[in-house]
C-alpha positions as CSV (number, residue, x, y, z in Angstrom):
1,M,-145.6,168.1,104.5
2,A,-147.9,167.6,107.4
3,L,-149.5,164.3,107.9
4,S,-153.1,164.1,109.1
5,K,-154.8,161.0,110.4
6,I,-157.4,159.5,108.1
7,P,-160.5,158.6,110.1
8,S,-161.9,155.1,109.9
9,A,-164.6,154.7,107.3
10,G,-167.8,152.7,107.8
11,F,-167.5,152.3,111.6
12,Q,-169.3,154.4,114.2
13,D,-167.4,156.0,117.2
14,N,-164.1,154.7,115.7
15,V,-164.7,151.4,117.7
16,K,-164.5,148.3,115.6
17,F,-166.2,145.0,116.4
18,R,-167.5,145.8,119.8
19,N,-170.5,143.7,119.1
20,I,-169.8,140.1,120.2
21,I,-172.8,138.9,118.1
22,I,-172.1,138.1,114.4
23,N,-174.9,138.9,111.9
24,G,-176.9,140.8,114.6
25,D,-178.6,142.8,111.8
26,M,-179.9,139.6,110.2
27,S,-178.5,140.5,106.8
28,I,-176.7,137.2,106.0
29,A,-178.7,134.1,105.1
30,Q,-176.5,131.7,103.1
31,R,-178.5,128.5,103.8
32,S,-181.9,129.9,103.0
33,T,-184.0,133.0,103.4
34,S,-186.9,130.8,104.5
35,A,-187.0,127.3,106.1
36,S,-190.3,125.6,106.9
37,S,-191.6,122.6,108.9
38,I,-188.9,123.1,111.5
39,T,-189.1,120.8,114.5
40,S,-185.5,120.1,115.2
41,S,-182.5,122.0,116.5
42,G,-179.9,123.4,114.1
43,Y,-178.9,126.3,111.8
44,H,-181.9,126.5,109.5
45,A,-181.9,129.9,107.8
46,L,-180.0,133.1,109.0
47,D,-176.3,132.7,109.6
48,R,-175.0,132.3,113.2
49,H,-178.5,132.1,114.7
50,R,-179.2,128.6,115.8
51,L,-182.5,127.2,116.9
52,A,-182.6,124.9,120.0
53,I,-185.9,123.1,120.3
54,S,-187.4,120.0,121.9
55,S,-191.0,119.1,120.9
56,L,-192.5,122.6,121.0
57,G,-194.5,123.2,117.9
58,T,-193.6,123.5,114.2
59,W,-192.0,126.6,112.8
60,T,-191.1,128.6,109.7
61,I,-187.9,130.7,110.1
62,S,-187.3,133.4,107.6
63,Q,-185.4,136.5,106.7
64,S,-188.0,139.4,106.8
65,T,-188.0,143.0,105.5
66,D,-190.3,144.0,108.4
67,V,-187.9,146.2,110.5
68,P,-188.1,149.0,113.0
69,S,-188.6,152.3,111.3
70,A,-185.7,154.7,110.7
71,Q,-183.2,152.6,112.6
72,G,-181.0,151.6,109.7
73,F,-182.0,147.9,109.6
74,A,-183.0,146.3,106.3
75,K,-183.7,142.7,107.6
76,S,-185.0,140.9,110.6
77,M,-185.4,137.3,111.6
78,K,-189.0,136.0,111.8
79,F,-190.4,132.9,113.6
80,D,-193.9,131.9,112.5
81,C,-195.7,129.1,114.4
82,T,-197.3,126.7,111.9
83,T,-198.3,123.9,114.3
84,A,-199.2,124.9,117.9
85,D,-198.4,123.3,121.2
86,A,-200.6,125.0,123.7
87,S,-199.8,122.5,126.5
88,P,-196.1,121.8,126.6
89,S,-194.8,118.8,128.5
90,A,-192.3,119.5,131.2
91,S,-189.2,118.9,129.0
92,D,-190.4,121.0,126.0
93,V,-188.3,124.0,125.3
94,M,-187.3,126.4,122.5
95,W,-184.7,129.2,122.3
96,V,-182.7,131.1,119.7
97,Q,-179.0,130.4,120.4
98,H,-175.8,132.3,119.5
99,R,-172.6,130.4,120.2
100,I,-169.3,132.4,120.8
101,E,-165.7,131.3,120.6
102,G,-163.7,131.6,123.8
103,Q,-160.7,133.2,122.1
104,N,-163.0,136.1,121.1
105,L,-164.0,136.7,124.8
106,Q,-160.7,136.9,126.7
107,Y,-161.0,140.7,127.1
108,L,-164.1,140.2,129.3
109,K,-161.7,138.9,132.0
110,K,-164.4,136.5,133.2
111,G,-163.4,134.5,136.3
112,T,-161.3,137.4,137.7
113,S,-162.1,140.3,140.1
114,S,-162.1,142.6,137.1
115,A,-164.8,140.7,135.1
116,E,-166.7,142.9,132.7
117,S,-170.4,143.3,132.7
118,L,-172.2,142.6,129.4
119,T,-175.1,144.6,127.9
120,L,-177.5,143.0,125.5
121,S,-179.7,145.2,123.2
122,F,-182.1,144.3,120.4
123,W,-185.3,145.2,118.6
124,V,-188.2,142.8,119.0
125,K,-191.8,142.5,117.8
126,S,-194.6,140.0,118.4
127,N,-198.3,139.7,118.6
128,K,-197.6,137.6,121.8
129,T,-197.1,140.1,124.6
130,G,-195.7,139.2,128.0
131,T,-192.5,138.1,129.7
132,Y,-189.6,136.6,127.7
133,I,-186.2,135.4,129.0
134,A,-182.7,136.2,127.8
135,E,-179.9,134.0,129.2
136,L,-176.1,133.8,129.1
137,E,-174.5,130.4,129.6
138,D,-170.8,129.8,130.3
139,T,-170.4,126.4,128.7
140,D,-166.8,126.0,130.0
141,N,-167.8,126.2,133.6
142,S,-171.5,125.2,133.5
143,R,-172.7,128.5,134.8
144,H,-175.6,130.8,133.7
145,I,-177.4,134.1,134.3
146,A,-180.9,135.0,133.1
147,K,-182.9,138.2,132.9
148,S,-186.5,138.9,131.8
149,Y,-187.8,141.5,129.3
150,T,-191.4,142.3,128.4
151,I,-193.1,142.7,125.1
152,S,-195.6,145.3,126.0
153,S,-197.5,146.2,122.8
154,A,-198.6,143.7,120.3
155,D,-197.3,144.0,116.7
156,T,-195.0,146.9,117.6
157,W,-191.2,147.1,117.4
158,E,-189.7,147.7,120.8
159,K,-186.1,148.1,121.8
160,K,-184.9,146.1,124.8
161,T,-181.7,146.5,126.8
162,I,-180.5,144.1,129.5
163,T,-177.3,144.2,131.5
164,F,-175.7,141.1,133.0
165,D,-173.2,141.5,135.8
166,G,-169.6,140.3,135.2
167,D,-168.8,136.8,136.6
168,T,-165.8,136.5,138.9
169,T,-166.0,132.7,138.9
170,G,-164.8,130.5,136.0
171,T,-162.4,131.6,133.3
172,L,-163.2,131.1,129.6
173,T,-161.0,128.8,127.6
174,N,-158.8,130.6,125.1
175,D,-159.6,128.5,122.0
176,N,-161.9,128.2,119.0
177,N,-164.6,126.2,120.7
178,T,-167.8,127.5,122.3
179,S,-167.3,129.2,125.7
180,L,-170.4,131.5,125.9
181,E,-173.9,131.2,124.5
182,L,-176.8,133.7,124.3
183,H,-180.2,132.1,124.6
184,L,-183.4,134.0,123.7
185,Y,-186.3,131.8,124.9
186,L,-189.6,131.5,123.0
187,G,-191.2,128.8,125.2
188,A,-190.4,126.3,128.0
189,G,-192.0,123.5,130.0
190,T,-191.9,123.3,133.8
191,N,-188.4,121.7,133.8
192,Y,-187.2,125.2,132.9
193,T,-189.7,127.4,134.7
194,S,-190.4,125.8,138.1
195,G,-187.6,127.4,140.1
196,T,-186.4,130.9,140.7
197,L,-184.9,132.9,137.7
198,A,-181.1,132.9,137.9
199,T,-180.7,136.7,137.9
200,S,-177.1,136.3,139.3
201,W,-174.4,134.1,138.0
202,S,-174.7,130.6,139.4
203,S,-174.2,126.9,138.5
204,N,-176.5,125.7,135.8
205,T,-180.0,124.7,137.1
206,D,-182.6,124.0,134.5
207,A,-185.5,124.9,136.7
208,N,-184.1,128.5,137.0
209,R,-183.5,129.2,133.3
210,A,-186.8,130.5,131.9
211,V,-189.1,131.3,134.9
212,G,-192.1,133.4,133.7
213,Q,-191.5,132.7,130.0
214,V,-194.6,133.0,127.7
215,N,-195.4,130.2,125.3
216,L,-195.0,131.5,121.7
217,A,-196.0,128.1,120.5
218,D,-199.6,128.2,121.9
219,S,-201.2,129.5,118.7
220,T,-200.5,129.3,114.9
221,S,-201.3,133.1,114.9
222,N,-198.1,133.8,116.8
223,E,-195.1,135.4,115.2
224,W,-191.9,136.8,116.6
225,Y,-189.4,139.1,114.9
226,I,-185.9,140.3,116.0
227,T,-183.1,142.4,114.7
228,G,-180.3,144.6,115.9
229,V,-178.9,142.1,118.4
230,Q,-175.8,143.5,120.1
231,L,-173.9,142.1,123.1
232,E,-171.0,144.3,124.3
233,A,-168.8,144.8,127.3
234,G,-170.0,147.4,129.8
235,T,-173.2,148.5,131.5
236,T,-174.7,150.7,128.7
237,A,-175.9,149.9,125.3
238,S,-174.3,151.8,122.4
239,D,-175.8,152.3,119.0
240,F,-175.9,149.2,116.9
241,E,-172.6,148.6,115.2
242,F,-173.3,148.3,111.5
243,L,-170.6,146.6,109.5
244,P,-170.2,146.6,105.7
245,F,-172.1,143.7,104.1
246,D,-168.9,142.0,102.8
247,V,-167.3,142.2,106.3
248,N,-170.4,140.7,107.9
249,E,-170.6,138.0,105.3
250,Q,-166.9,137.0,105.7
251,R,-167.3,136.7,109.4
252,C,-170.2,134.3,108.9
253,M,-168.2,132.3,106.4
254,R,-165.7,131.4,109.1
255,Y,-168.4,129.1,110.3
256,F,-170.4,128.2,107.2
257,E,-170.0,128.6,103.4
258,Y,-172.2,127.5,100.6
259,S,-170.4,126.8,97.4
260,T,-172.9,127.6,94.6
261,G,-170.9,126.3,91.8
262,A,-167.1,126.4,91.9
263,N,-165.0,124.9,89.1
264,V,-162.3,122.6,90.3
265,H,-159.6,121.6,87.9
266,V,-158.4,118.0,88.4
267,G,-154.9,116.9,87.3
268,L,-152.7,113.8,87.6
269,Y,-151.3,113.4,91.1
270,S,-149.7,110.0,91.1
271,G,-150.3,106.8,89.2
272,S,-154.0,106.8,88.3
273,T,-155.0,109.3,91.0
274,Y,-156.1,112.7,89.9
275,I,-156.5,115.6,92.5
276,G,-158.0,119.0,92.4
277,E,-158.0,121.6,95.2
278,H,-160.9,123.8,96.2
279,H,-160.0,126.8,98.3
280,Y,-162.6,128.2,100.7
281,K,-163.5,131.8,100.4
282,V,-162.6,132.3,104.1
283,R,-160.4,130.3,106.4
284,K,-162.6,128.1,108.6
285,R,-162.9,128.0,112.4
286,T,-161.9,124.3,112.2
287,R,-161.7,121.5,109.6
288,P,-165.2,121.6,108.2
289,T,-167.6,118.8,107.3
290,L,-168.8,118.7,103.7
291,S,-172.3,117.8,102.6
292,D,-174.6,117.9,99.6
293,W,-171.6,118.0,97.3
294,T,-171.9,117.0,93.7
295,G,-169.3,116.3,91.0
296,A,-168.8,114.1,88.1
297,S,-170.3,110.6,88.1
298,G,-168.2,108.3,90.4
299,S,-166.2,111.2,91.8
300,T,-165.5,111.4,95.5
301,L,-164.7,114.3,97.8
302,N,-162.5,114.2,100.9
303,N,-161.0,116.5,103.5
304,S,-158.5,114.1,105.1
305,S,-155.2,115.7,104.2
306,G,-153.2,117.1,107.1
307,G,-152.3,120.7,107.9
308,D,-154.2,123.7,106.6
309,R,-154.2,122.5,103.1
310,G,-157.1,120.1,103.1
311,G,-158.0,121.5,106.6
312,T,-159.2,125.0,107.3
313,D,-158.1,126.7,104.1
314,S,-159.0,124.2,101.4
315,M,-160.2,120.7,100.6
316,Y,-159.1,118.1,98.0
317,F,-161.2,116.7,95.2
318,V,-160.1,113.1,94.3
319,N,-161.2,111.5,91.1
320,G,-160.1,108.8,88.6
321,N,-160.0,111.2,85.6
322,A,-158.6,114.6,84.7
323,G,-161.0,117.4,83.9
324,T,-162.9,120.4,85.3
325,Y,-165.8,119.6,87.7
326,L,-168.6,121.8,89.0
327,I,-168.7,121.6,92.8
328,V,-171.8,122.6,94.8
329,G,-172.3,122.0,98.5
330,K,-172.1,123.1,102.1
331,I,-168.9,123.7,104.0
332,D,-169.8,123.6,107.7
333,A,-167.4,124.6,110.6
334,E,-170.2,125.8,112.9
335,L,-169.9,125.8,116.7
């Protein structure tokens, strides 16, 4: 009986996970589909997309159904300015940030004569036309490269493609910490715009990061949408790599998981100590921090046991009584 190869299902071009960006289609929003009154840095709404901001307006960040037509996207990420800052101080700045583990980047051969170029592509829409900046930062070696793109037509979805040369200086650490960051600027003061844009890899210089960047925070009428973010090795942009929803969600859960109501059964461990174990849905990048957890009155939660049990796979619930407890909370192992 002849055997035939079964083609991979659900992946284009039979190339899996070429997109370095996780949740580039903006489909996963575990924390919230909308977060308002945002003035501080952090992960506020859509998974893996972090806001870095210093005193540049107030924002609502949301998951939107406004998407480019006939491109296969169902969701986008929207930034809506709710308090303007038309005259930023020198140190004011704002960008969308994506942090990437070094162990996922070794194939780029950064720091060698064979270093791979990287191509960034995405769809973007805003009423605020003009020049915007996209930057890559090597956080292991304090190096960066930045390129500009232009939003030409107001309130119109446009696809942008930017290629960054490979960097023959500075290898990336092979571990589970941040080695590379993508920054998409939305505004910046003169501390970040007064130099010459770093269009080639060089040592970090703040003044060269965002030269020419428009100020999205200059009016409460301003909005900015993005979807289809893809960063891949090479000098050309391929079609966006759509992954099944469950695969995308599990990749996000490596960094953050929201338990919406897990039952934990607590039994006698020793003496008067009762312990229950809660297993995470996905093994975490590192031992997570736990917040907003609720249980029985007087109960405590900890994550102090050694090894994977009580580390990246699960956590222990410690209480003075046996029983079943409903556990709700945030499990955070973000970069």
